[in-house]
C-alpha positions, 0 to 999 in steps of 0.5 A: 695926754696928746698935749703933754710936755712930756714927748714920750708920753704924747707919743704913747697917747698917739699911739693908743689913739690909733690903735684904738682906730684900728682895734675898733675896725677890728671889733665892729668888723668894717673893713678899712676901705669903709670908714669916712675918718681915721682915726676916731679922735680926728674925726672927734676933734673936726665934728667938734670943731676944735682947729686947735686941737685937730692941728696939735693932733694933726701935728703929734701924726706928723711926727709919728711918721719915723717912729721907730714904733712897730706899726705907728709910722704906717698909721701915721701914713695913712690917718695923713693920705685919709685925711688928705683925701676928704679935706684937701692940703690946705687942711694939713699946710698949719700941722705941718709947719708945725710939725717942721719946726718941732723936730729936729729929727726927721726935717728933711722928709717933713720939708718932702711932705711939704712938697708935695702938699704945696704941689696940690694947694691951689694957687689962689688958696690965702694958706700960700700967702698966710703960711708957705710964703712966709716958710720960704725965709724961715727953712731958710734961715732954720737950715742954716743955708751958707752958699758956698759952690764947692760944697755939697748941700745937706739933705735938710737943705736940698728938701728946702731947696725943693719946697722953695723951687715948687713954690717959685712953680706955683705962684712964680718966682717974682711973688718969692723972691718978693716975700724972701726980701721982706723978710731979709734973705738975699736975692741973688742966693734966692735967685741961685737956689731957683735957677741951680 
């Protein structure tokens, strides 16, 4: 059900996974702060080294952060925070990027999540060059940046600007410029974003 193409089916499956984990804790008499990994399905996928399933489930959980179904967004937040504390920020980058590219409703919020994750990543991590640097161009192109000095940026554009600045603080603006140049992003525009 989690990988079903129908979004409603996938969301219902995710809610069942999250709710089932909460029920497991209540029924076993365990306290939330005693568990080692949440929710149970993520733990199972991790233990079986199902990297694709693990990433897909985390992507779905990210997509539920703005859910209007009672409790799902809170459970999703708790799950992501727990995963971050156990596995570190690198484990969340790929699923988060997939979530950003699979939503049209919460791009700004998810890019904000990406800023927070990026700030915690070590500059030497291979994740930086493999995923984060190429993402600069994708996000700039994806949110239709057309620089106009008199026009106020949208919420999505503001989030992307924050991400570009965050990444520049991590690796240096020259590295970001070079990565974006390879993808055809105009340098004067990028300089304006980083320095404004």
